[in-house]
Residue frames as a rotation matrix with the C-alpha (Angstrom) as fourth column:
MET 1
-0.308 -0.198 -0.930 1.58
-0.462 0.886 -0.036 16.68
0.832 0.419 -0.365 6.58
GLU 2
0.653 0.683 0.329 -0.26
-0.656 0.293 0.696 14.22
0.379 -0.670 0.639 8.76
GLN 3
0.057 -0.701 0.711 1.45
-0.830 0.362 0.423 11.68
-0.554 -0.614 -0.562 11.07
ALA 4
-0.349 -0.376 -0.858 3.06
-0.912 0.346 0.220 8.96
0.215 0.860 -0.464 8.94
ASN 5
-0.686 -0.057 -0.726 2.45
-0.088 0.996 0.005 5.62
0.722 0.067 -0.688 10.74
LYS 6
-0.425 0.619 0.661 -0.76
-0.899 -0.202 -0.389 6.10
-0.107 -0.759 0.642 12.81
PRO 7
-0.928 0.041 0.371 -2.29
0.041 0.999 -0.007 2.64
-0.371 0.008 -0.929 13.52
ALA 8
-0.696 0.713 -0.091 -5.40
-0.229 -0.100 0.968 1.71
0.681 0.694 0.233 11.51
ILE 9
-0.754 0.620 0.219 -8.71
-0.236 0.055 -0.970 1.90
-0.614 -0.783 0.105 13.35
LEU 10
-0.811 0.439 0.388 -11.39
0.580 0.516 0.630 -0.11
0.076 0.736 -0.673 11.56
GLU 11
0.049 0.899 -0.436 -14.13
0.816 -0.287 -0.501 2.23
-0.576 -0.331 -0.748 12.93
ASN 12
0.091 -0.115 -0.989 -12.57
-0.287 -0.954 0.084 4.98
-0.954 0.277 -0.120 10.79
TRP 13
-0.155 -0.203 0.967 -13.00
0.666 0.701 0.254 3.01
-0.729 0.684 0.027 7.63
ASN 14
0.720 0.536 0.441 -14.20
0.688 -0.466 -0.557 6.07
-0.093 0.704 -0.704 5.84
ASP 15
0.569 -0.714 -0.407 -10.86
-0.386 -0.669 0.635 7.87
-0.726 -0.204 -0.657 6.44
ILE 16
0.844 -0.299 -0.444 -8.79
-0.413 0.165 -0.896 7.68
0.341 0.940 0.016 3.28
ARG 17
-0.139 -0.950 0.281 -5.65
-0.961 0.061 -0.270 6.92
0.239 -0.307 -0.921 5.33
GLU 18
-0.196 0.119 0.973 -7.31
-0.557 0.803 -0.211 3.80
-0.807 -0.584 -0.091 6.78
LEU 19
0.851 0.525 0.002 -8.45
-0.278 0.454 -0.846 2.76
-0.445 0.720 0.532 3.27
VAL 20
0.442 -0.781 -0.442 -4.97
-0.735 -0.032 -0.678 2.97
0.515 0.624 -0.587 1.94
MET 21
-0.438 -0.697 0.568 -3.54
-0.897 0.376 -0.231 0.98
-0.053 -0.611 -0.790 4.88
MET 22
0.104 0.579 0.809 -6.30
-0.417 0.763 -0.493 -1.60
-0.903 -0.286 0.321 4.58
SER 23
0.900 0.185 -0.394 -5.80
-0.431 0.245 -0.869 -2.02
-0.064 0.952 0.300 0.92
ILE 24
-0.004 -0.972 -0.237 -2.00
-0.826 0.137 -0.547 -2.68
0.564 0.194 -0.803 1.42
GLY 25
-0.598 -0.349 0.721 -2.45
-0.784 0.440 -0.438 -4.83
-0.164 -0.827 -0.537 4.46
THR 26
0.304 0.791 0.531 -5.28
-0.571 0.598 -0.563 -7.11
-0.763 -0.132 0.633 3.21
ASP 27
-0.715 -0.538 0.446 -4.34
-0.002 0.640 0.768 -10.16
-0.699 0.549 -0.459 1.12
LYS 28
-0.426 0.588 -0.688 -6.17
-0.905 -0.270 0.330 -9.90
0.008 0.763 0.647 -2.22
GLY 29
-0.296 0.433 -0.851 -8.96
-0.315 0.797 0.515 -12.54
0.902 0.421 -0.099 -2.33
SER 30
-0.753 -0.084 -0.652 -9.21
0.471 0.623 -0.624 -12.88
0.459 -0.777 -0.430 1.37
TRP 31
-0.866 0.499 -0.042 -12.02
-0.338 -0.644 -0.687 -10.31
-0.369 -0.580 0.726 2.14
TRP 32
-0.591 0.657 0.468 -15.44
0.639 0.736 -0.226 -11.86
-0.493 0.166 -0.854 1.91
ALA 33
0.271 0.781 -0.563 -17.15
0.217 -0.619 -0.755 -8.63
-0.938 0.083 -0.337 0.73
ASP 34
0.843 -0.071 -0.534 -14.92
-0.519 -0.375 -0.768 -8.14
-0.146 0.924 -0.353 -2.37
PRO 35
0.683 -0.618 0.390 -12.49
0.519 0.786 0.337 -10.74
-0.515 -0.028 0.857 -3.62
ASN 36
0.456 -0.585 0.671 -10.65
0.703 -0.226 -0.675 -8.07
0.546 0.779 0.308 -5.64
PHE 37
0.830 -0.156 0.536 -9.86
-0.395 -0.842 0.367 -5.84
0.394 -0.516 -0.760 -2.65
GLY 38
0.751 -0.637 0.175 -6.38
-0.054 0.205 0.977 -5.85
-0.658 -0.743 0.120 -1.19
SER 39
0.264 -0.792 -0.550 -2.85
-0.958 -0.284 -0.051 -6.41
-0.116 0.540 -0.834 -2.37
GLU 40
0.893 -0.110 -0.437 -0.88
-0.082 0.914 -0.397 -9.38
0.443 0.390 0.807 -3.75
LEU 41
0.201 -0.883 0.423 2.13
-0.886 -0.348 -0.305 -8.60
0.417 -0.314 -0.853 -1.47
HIS 42
0.411 -0.034 0.911 1.60
-0.650 0.690 0.319 -11.92
-0.639 -0.723 0.262 0.25
LEU 43
0.999 -0.039 0.030 2.74
0.048 0.659 -0.750 -13.56
0.009 0.751 0.660 -3.06
LEU 44
0.389 -0.908 0.154 6.11
-0.417 -0.322 -0.850 -11.98
0.821 0.267 -0.504 -2.72
ARG 45
-0.005 -0.370 0.929 6.52
-0.989 0.140 0.050 -13.22
-0.148 -0.918 -0.367 0.81
GLU 46
0.742 0.324 0.587 5.49
-0.281 0.945 -0.168 -16.75
-0.609 -0.040 0.792 -0.30
ALA 47
0.840 -0.499 -0.216 8.27
-0.143 0.180 -0.973 -16.57
0.524 0.848 0.080 -2.97
GLY 48
0.876 -0.408 -0.256 10.65
0.426 0.410 0.807 -16.37
-0.224 -0.816 0.533 -0.02
LYS 49
-0.150 -0.987 0.054 13.32
0.936 -0.124 0.330 -14.12
-0.319 0.100 0.943 -1.53
VAL 50
0.759 0.197 -0.621 14.10
0.028 -0.962 -0.271 -10.50
-0.651 0.188 -0.736 -2.32
ASP 51
-0.056 -0.804 0.592 16.13
0.900 0.216 0.379 -9.93
-0.433 0.553 0.711 -5.46
GLY 52
-0.846 -0.464 -0.261 16.89
0.313 -0.830 0.461 -7.15
-0.431 0.308 0.848 -7.91
LYS 53
-0.731 0.648 0.216 13.30
0.165 -0.139 0.976 -7.24
0.662 0.749 -0.005 -9.35
THR 54
-0.381 0.643 -0.664 11.42
0.912 0.379 -0.157 -7.30
0.150 -0.666 -0.731 -6.11
ALA 55
-0.642 0.101 -0.760 11.34
0.265 -0.901 -0.344 -3.52
-0.719 -0.422 0.552 -5.49
GLY 56
-0.859 0.299 -0.416 9.72
-0.512 -0.479 0.713 -2.94
0.014 0.825 0.565 -9.00
THR 57
-0.597 0.646 -0.476 7.26
0.292 0.727 0.621 -5.81
0.747 0.232 -0.623 -8.51
PHE 58
-0.503 0.244 -0.829 6.44
0.840 -0.087 -0.535 -4.45
-0.203 -0.966 -0.161 -5.02
LYS 59
-0.823 0.126 -0.554 5.81
-0.165 -0.986 0.021 -0.97
-0.544 0.109 0.832 -6.43
ARG 60
-0.782 0.527 -0.331 3.47
-0.333 0.096 0.938 -2.36
0.526 0.844 0.100 -9.15
MET 61
-0.432 0.603 -0.671 1.54
0.689 0.701 0.186 -4.37
0.582 -0.382 -0.718 -6.59
LEU 62
-0.597 0.185 -0.780 1.09
0.551 -0.612 -0.567 -1.18
-0.583 -0.769 0.264 -4.40
GLN 63
-0.881 0.186 -0.435 -0.13
-0.396 -0.793 0.462 0.73
-0.259 0.580 0.773 -7.37
GLU 64
-0.666 0.625 -0.408 -2.62
-0.030 0.524 0.851 -1.92
0.745 0.579 -0.330 -8.39
CYS 65
-0.377 0.546 -0.748 -4.14
0.879 0.466 -0.103 -2.35
0.292 -0.696 -0.656 -4.94
LEU 66
-0.511 0.131 -0.850 -4.54
0.415 -0.828 -0.377 1.50
-0.753 -0.545 0.369 -4.52
ALA 67
-0.977 0.022 0.213 -5.84
0.180 -0.457 0.871 2.27
0.116 0.889 0.442 -8.01
TRP 68
-0.180 0.980 -0.079 -9.46
0.866 0.196 0.461 1.93
0.467 0.015 -0.884 -6.90
ILE 69
0.012 0.215 -0.977 -9.11
0.764 -0.632 -0.129 4.90
-0.645 -0.745 -0.171 -4.51
VAL 70
-0.794 -0.282 -0.539 -8.14
-0.110 -0.805 0.583 7.16
-0.598 0.523 0.608 -7.46
ALA 71
-0.869 0.478 0.127 -10.76
0.287 0.278 0.917 5.57
0.403 0.833 -0.379 -9.72
ASP 72
0.017 0.927 -0.375 -13.50
0.961 0.089 0.264 6.27
0.278 -0.365 -0.889 -7.07
GLY 73
0.255 0.097 0.962 -12.38
0.269 -0.963 0.026 9.88
0.929 0.253 -0.272 -6.76
LEU 74
0.908 0.098 -0.406 -11.21
0.414 -0.071 0.908 9.61
0.060 -0.993 -0.105 -3.17
ALA 75
0.152 -0.881 -0.448 -7.73
0.301 -0.390 0.870 10.75
-0.942 -0.267 0.206 -4.18
LYS 76
0.725 0.011 -0.688 -6.42
-0.563 -0.565 -0.603 12.80
-0.395 0.825 -0.403 -7.12
ARG 77
0.420 -0.713 -0.561 -3.26
-0.463 0.363 -0.809 10.77
0.780 0.600 -0.178 -7.35
ILE 78
0.893 -0.198 0.404 -1.22
-0.287 0.439 0.851 8.24
-0.346 -0.876 0.336 -5.50
ASN 79
0.387 -0.858 -0.338 2.56
-0.703 -0.037 -0.710 8.00
0.597 0.513 -0.617 -5.78
CYS 80
0.983 -0.130 0.132 4.52
0.008 0.744 0.668 4.97
-0.185 -0.656 0.732 -4.61
PHE 81
0.352 -0.932 -0.090 8.27
-0.786 -0.242 -0.569 4.91
0.508 0.271 -0.818 -3.93
VAL 82
0.979 -0.029 0.200 10.04
-0.089 0.828 0.553 1.69
-0.182 -0.559 0.809 -3.09
GLU 83
0.296 -0.929 -0.223 13.76
-0.755 -0.084 -0.650 0.86
0.585 0.361 -0.726 -2.52
ARG 84
0.645 -0.182 -0.742 15.66
0.424 0.893 0.149 -2.19
0.636 -0.411 0.653 -1.34
THR 85
0.546 -0.353 0.760 17.28
-0.689 -0.705 0.168 -1.36
0.476 -0.615 -0.628 1.98
GLY 86
-0.060 -0.579 0.813 18.58
-0.863 0.440 0.250 -4.71
-0.502 -0.686 -0.526 3.05
LYS 87
-0.946 -0.323 0.002 19.02
-0.284 0.836 0.469 -8.36
-0.153 0.443 -0.883 1.98
ASN 88
-0.653 0.757 -0.006 15.38
0.724 0.627 0.288 -9.10
0.222 0.184 -0.958 2.59
GLU 89
-0.160 0.490 -0.857 13.97
0.701 -0.555 -0.448 -5.65
-0.695 -0.672 -0.255 3.20
LEU 90
-0.378 0.143 0.915 12.15
0.776 -0.490 0.397 -3.00
0.505 0.860 0.074 1.23
SER 91
-0.625 0.277 -0.730 11.33
0.374 -0.715 -0.591 0.58
-0.686 -0.642 0.343 2.35
TYR 92
-0.476 0.498 0.725 8.33
0.784 -0.134 0.606 2.15
0.399 0.857 -0.326 0.84
THR 93
-0.781 0.286 -0.556 6.46
0.055 -0.854 -0.517 5.44
-0.622 -0.434 0.651 0.87
VAL 94
-0.302 0.780 0.548 2.93
0.941 0.151 0.303 5.89
0.154 0.607 -0.780 -0.37
GLU 95
-0.904 0.100 -0.416 1.96
-0.011 -0.977 -0.211 9.60
-0.428 -0.186 0.884 -1.05
THR 96
-0.235 0.920 0.313 -1.70
0.969 0.246 0.003 10.11
-0.074 0.304 -0.950 -1.37
ILE 97
-0.999 -0.028 -0.031 -2.87
0.023 -0.987 0.162 13.46
-0.035 0.161 0.986 -2.93
LYS 98
-0.345 0.938 -0.043 -6.46
0.627 0.196 -0.754 14.17
-0.699 -0.287 -0.655 -1.96
PRO 99
0.116 0.536 0.836 -8.96
0.974 -0.228 0.012 15.89
0.197 0.813 -0.548 -4.25
ASP 100
0.952 0.260 -0.161 -8.46
0.296 -0.917 0.266 19.17
-0.079 -0.301 -0.950 -2.30
GLY 101
0.570 -0.808 0.148 -4.64
-0.183 -0.300 -0.936 19.04
0.801 0.506 -0.319 -3.11
SER 102
0.327 -0.511 0.795 -3.55
-0.937 -0.066 0.343 18.16
-0.123 -0.857 -0.501 0.43
ASN 103
0.256 -0.305 -0.917 -1.40
-0.369 0.846 -0.384 15.05
0.893 0.437 0.104 0.87
PHE 104
0.611 -0.198 0.767 -0.24
-0.729 0.238 0.642 12.55
-0.309 -0.951 0.001 3.36
PHE 105
-0.137 -0.699 -0.702 2.53
-0.744 0.540 -0.394 9.98
0.654 0.468 -0.594 3.39
ILE 106
0.894 0.184 0.408 2.62
-0.394 0.754 0.526 6.43
-0.211 -0.631 0.747 4.74
LYS 107
0.133 -0.931 -0.341 6.10
-0.838 0.077 -0.539 5.13
0.528 0.358 -0.770 5.31
ASP 108
0.739 0.226 0.635 6.94
-0.556 0.736 0.386 1.54
-0.380 -0.638 0.670 6.17
VAL 109
-0.396 -0.864 -0.311 9.30
-0.918 0.360 0.169 -1.32
-0.034 0.353 -0.935 5.78
TRP 110
0.740 0.663 -0.112 8.51
-0.673 0.731 -0.117 -4.64
0.004 0.162 0.987 4.40
ASN 111
-0.262 -0.831 0.491 10.43
-0.786 0.478 0.391 -7.75
-0.560 -0.283 -0.779 5.25
GLY 112
-0.050 0.278 -0.959 10.44
-0.945 0.296 0.135 -10.27
0.322 0.914 0.249 2.43
VAL 113
-0.165 -0.050 -0.985 11.13
-0.036 0.998 -0.045 -13.42
0.986 0.028 -0.167 4.36
């Protein structure tokens, strides 16, 4: 297993780990080269609250923003796990299974407000 929370380095954009992190961290519609790239997680932050449905919505948004990586054959599968861990906090893990069967995990915490 590779290191979980290595900082993203844009020069390594061809590294699948960096692509996953960029997809999650870029607001959908904000990248000039592709308006469909990125996540809609900023919409949850703009809503200003974390409730009983937020973890499920967050998971769906993660899956949607990462689907292109599987569709392009860069990963065999991507699994997302999300749980509410505080009043305005979600913990999430993204497991990426590469075509060769190896995997890596990205674990992080998202604060909703």
